N, C-alpha and C positions, 0 to 999 in steps of 0.2 A: 459716465457711467452715473453718477449721482442723479444728476438729472433727468436721466433717461427713467432711472427706478422709479423717479417721484411721479413723471407722466403715468407710468403704469398704474401706481398706487390710486392716483386720482382718476384716472379710468373715464372720465368725462371731458365734454370739451368747455374749455373758460369761455365764459360769455364774451360776446364781441370778435369771436375768432373770425377772422375774414376767410372768403372760399377758397383766395388763392393760397393763403398758409394750410388750407385742409386737401388742396390737390398737391400740394408740396408733401405734405406728412403721408397720402395714399402712397405718391410716387415713392416714399424712402421705405413703406412697409413693404413694396416690392409688388403691387396688385398685379400692376402692368409688367408680364413679364418682358425682359430687353431693354425696360427704361432705364432701371438702374443694376448696378451689381447687389445682391442684398448680401454678399459676405461684408463690403463695404457698408452699406447703408442700415442692417438689420440691427432693431434694438436689443442687443442680446440681453439685456438683462430683465425683458419681459417676457422668456421663455417661461412657460410653466413649470411648476417644479419636478413632475413627473418626467420630461421631456429632457431637463438638465440630469437630473439622477439617471436617465438612459445613457445620457453620453458620458456621462462619470463610471458607470461600468464598465466602459471599454476602456477607460484610461488605466495606466499603468501609477502607484502611489504617488511619484513625484510629480507624475503629469496633473493627478487630480489636484494635490496641493498649490501647483502653482496656478490651474485656473480657478483656483476658491480664490485669489485674490483679484480677480475680475472684476467683480461686485459684491456687495453685501448681500444680492441674492443668490449669488453661487457661493458664496460663503457660509449661507443657511444649508443647502443644500450638500457641501460636505462633510457637513456635520449630523446629515441624516441617518439612523440607528440602521436603515436599511444596508449602506456602504461600510458598517464595523462589524457585521454579522461573522464575517471570515475575514482572518488576519496571520500572515507570518509571520511572525519576527526574525529578522535574520540578524546574528551575532557573531562579529568575526572581530578579530585582529589584523587592522592595515597591515605589519609589519609580516605577517604567517600566513594571510590569507588571501586569494583573490575575489572572494565573497563581497556584494556591497553590504554593507551593515546599517539597520534601520535607524535613522537619525536618533540620539537621545532625546531632543526636546519631543521629536513627534510621540517615541514612548512615553514619555511623563504624560502626552498631553490624551494619549488613548487609555492612560491608567487615571487619567483625574476627568475626563469627559466620558469616555467608551466603555468604561469595564462591562456596566452590566448591560451592553448593546452585544459583547462577544461570545459567539457561540462556537465557529470552529474554526479552534486555534493552532498553530503550528508554531515551532521554533526549529529552525535550522542554525546550525553552530559550527563552528568550525573546529580544528582539531585541538585548540586551545584549551585551558583550564578555565583561564577568566571568561571565555564565552559561555562556558557551560554552567559557572555560578553567576554571569550576570542572568543567563536565563532562568535560572533558581529565583533569584532576587524578585524578577517580575512575577512569575507565579507566584509567589509570597503578596503580591500586593494588590492581585486580583479576588480582594475581599467580599465584591458587589455583583460578581458573574456568575451567568448562568451559562456556562457551557457545556456541548453538548458532544464534541469532540476535540482529543485533545492529543498532539503528536509530538513525541522529542525526537530529533532526529539529528544523530553526527555525520557531517559530510568526509569525514576522513578517518581516524580511529576514534573509539569512543570515547569520549571527550566525559560525557558526564560520568565516567566510570571514575573521574579523577575528583568528582567533587565529593564532599564527606558525608557520609551516610545520613548523618544527621541535619544536614543544609539541606541536603535533597527531599528525605521525607516531610522534613516541617514545610519545605515547600510545595509539594505534592497535596499535602494534608490538608492547606487553604482551597485548593481547588477542589476537593474529594470534598470536603465537607460542605463548603458555600455553594457548588452548583447544583447538586441533587437531582441534576439530569442527564450525567454523561452515559452518552450511547455508546462511544467508541475511543477507545486509549490505544494507541501505539507508543509503549514504550521500551523497547529493545534496546541491550546493552546500556541499563541504569542500574544505581546501586537500591533498585526498589527492594523492599525487605517484607515481609509477613504481616507486619503492626499497620504498615500504609496499605496492602489489601483488607485489613480486616477494615479500616476509616472507609475506603472506598466501597466495601461492598453495604457496612451501617448506613451510607449514604445515597447511594444509587443503586441498590438490588435491583427496585422495579425496572430500572431503565438501560442498564447495561447489556448489549449484545456483540461488541466484538473486542476484544482483550487480545495486545499480541503484545509478548512479553519474552521472546528470548533471549538467551545470554543477561540472564539477571540473577547471579550468582548468589544473592542473598533470601532468594523466595526459595522455599522448602514446599515439599510437597504437600504438607497439610496446610498450608498459604494457600495455593491453587486450589484445592480440596475444599476450602472455606469458601471461594469464589463459587464453584461448582454447584454448593451444597445449596445457596440461597440466590445466586442470580439464575432464577428461573428462565430466564428468557435469553440467556447466551446463546449465539447461533453461529460466533468465529470464535476459534481460540486458535491462537499461535504459541508455543512454548517446548522449552527445551528436553529432551527425551527423559533426563536425570527426573524430572518431574511428573511424567506420565507415570501413571500406577494403574492398577486394578481399580481401587479404589475412586480414585477419579473418573475413569469411564465407566463404572457403575452408576456413578453419581450424576453424570448427564444422562445419563439410561433410566432414569427414574422418572415416574407417568407425569410428575409437577413441571419436568424440565421440557420445553418446547425442543424442536426436531432441530437439532446442530447442524449446521450446514456445511463448516469447516472445520476442520482440525489438523492444521501444518505443526508439525515435530521435528525440529532440528537435531540430528544426531553427529554432535562433533565429538571430536577426541581432544581434549587439554592436555592430557599426558598420555602422548601413544606410551603403547604397552603398558600401563599404568591402571588403567579403567577396566572395569570387568562390567559389561551394562548387565542389568537385570532383564528379564522376561517378562512378557505381558503374556498372561492367560488368552486361550483360544476363545475361554466362556465369558471373558469380560469383553472383548473385540464383537463377539456374537450379540452380547446384551446391546452394544451401541448402536450396531448396525442392523438389529429388529427393532430399536423405537425409533431409528432417523436413517432409513433405508435410501435414502438420497445424499448422506454424507458424505462429502471428498473430504479423504484422510490423506494427505500430501505428504511425506517424509523426505527428507536432504541430508544424504548422509556425506558427512567427511572424516572416514575412517581410515585406517588402514589394514592390510588385509586377515590379519590375524585378530582384527577385534569383531566382525561380523558374525562370531560364534552364535549368539542369542537371540538374531534376528530370523525368520521365515521360516521356524523349523516343524510351525504348523502352520493352518490356514489363517492367512493375516488378510482383512479387509482393507489393502490400502488400495487407492488409485490412480495416485501419482508420484513416482520414484526418479529423484536425483541422486546420481554418483559423482561427487565431485572430486574424488580419487579412483585409482584403481581398485578394480572388484572380480575379484577371481572367477572364473568359470565353473565352480562347485555354486556359489551365490547365484550365479544366476541362474543355474539349475533348479535352485530350490525355489528361486520366483516364478519359475516356469511353472511349477508344480505347485504352490500353495498361496498365489497373489491371482486369483479367478475377479479380481473387480478391477484386474489393473487395465486404466484407460492410457496412462503416458508414462515410456519410459526413456530415462537419457542416462548416458553411459558414457564418462569423461575419458575413463582409459581402462583398458583388462590386460594387455601384454601381449604375449605374441602367440596364442594359443585361438587356432580358429575357433569362433563362436557358433558354428552352423547348426548342432543339435540345440543348443541352449534356445536361439532365436527361432528353431523352427518347434520347439516343445511350446514356447511362448505362445505362438499363432496358434495351435492347436486348443491350448487350455485359457489363455484369456480373449475372450470371446470380444473385448467391451475393449479392448487396446487400438487408438486411433492415430496416436502418436510416437514414436519411436527416433531418436537420436543419437549416433554411435560417434566418437572420438577416437582415441588413439587405439583402434581395436582392430582385428580383423575378422573377415568373412569370407568365404570364396565365392564366385559370382552364381556358381549352381546353387552354394546353399540360400543366398540372399534372395535370389529370386524365387525358389522354393517359399520361403518365409513371406514373401511379397502374395504369390500366389495363392497363398493358406488367407491371409487376412485383406484381399482383395479393396475395394475402393472404399473400405473404411478406414485406412490409412488416411487420414485429408494432413499430418504433418509426417514428413519422411526426412531427415537431414542425415547424412551419411557421407564424409568425410571421401573423394576418391582414393585416399591413399589405405583406407580401412580395407578395400575392395581386392581379391586375389583374381585374377585371371585364371581359366582352369582351360581343358582341351574342348567344352561346350561352350563357353561364353568368353569373349574380349568384351574390354568396356565399352568398345562402341556399338555392340549388338547387346550389351546387358541394357541399358539405355532404354531400348525400344522395346525389348523385353518386360521391363519393369514399368513404363509407360502402359502398355497394351492391359497390364492387369490391373492398374491404377485406374484407367479410364482417364488419364489426363497425361500431358505430356509432364516428363519427370527427368532431372540430370543430377548426379550425385556434386555433393559442394565442393567448392575449390580450397575450401577454409571452413571452422568451426563457425557454427549460426547458432548453437546455445549456449 
């Protein structure tokens, strides 16, 4: 391959080259289709940089590294910055994980030669503390980075939570200070704290558009309020309900702030029966929707039935609701009364009380509803058909377990799917198992 590379660099025929050798070279280049096999005779080292780069973009990292050893030219392409703008560090312990880990030599090569090329970076770690600490060590060395997107992902239990807060904050500070162009950050289940958020805001307030930081117990409402006050381009925010406040919603609704597109809220019970959830005022919700009329407000509930008292007592502009545990008939009744912007509703479980009246009320008042999922609940066939009839063809997603539907004197399960299909305008059958 070395000789081939030299011929390409020369680019002209040497004096005295015979016609015979010219014919042979023409044949080797494959100009006469069928005269030779281009896969065995082509000078691969002579391919243009942009062609080799395109080939490399389809290869896995391991195959790309192997291909880089073909010749000097391919090795040069291997280190072109375009190939190192997006990278996922996989860190795992062989004894405890099935994940393949990024080779330490490659990690050092990236830090040494490509830290300033990295723009879209994620760290996927297993459940071990050692892997999370290794991720922090790498972050600490990215002093010349210009990262735009950063994601920290624990594939099992949140291993980043086992790292000391000081070590984690120190590592993040390096990226927050040096990047100055962060637009998207996903740092769920981490020991992120308020001082780290202040560093983030001080260096990236003009660029930050997406921040996902659910299950970060060291962040206070004041910390996230600092982000909302100064990051006026923020379009998507994901956080725990305990951080949500009237002040935060009003900050996101100020004139200097762009329209928020997505607000995702996890409502999780850490200590069942010991947490009393606060209530957000209707005026604060109204201010947010007035400022950002198309905002999607998504709420994920993992509460016990006696913990819902603070929610949906007044009109709430939620658009997507997911209940991961049982929810009472009374709560579903409140949703029908006070969630007029509702687009999607998924109920994991309810109990053994039919939900006919609640579903019909939701169909009457939630005119934007297009998706419904019911798990371990009960609805009579008559009530369900009435619900579908009222919603009509706007129900683009309808996932109901067969066990949910109770046959009655008017409708059997066989007849039910025909009636529902008629009102939906497409063929529909109940699910044999949950799909949500």
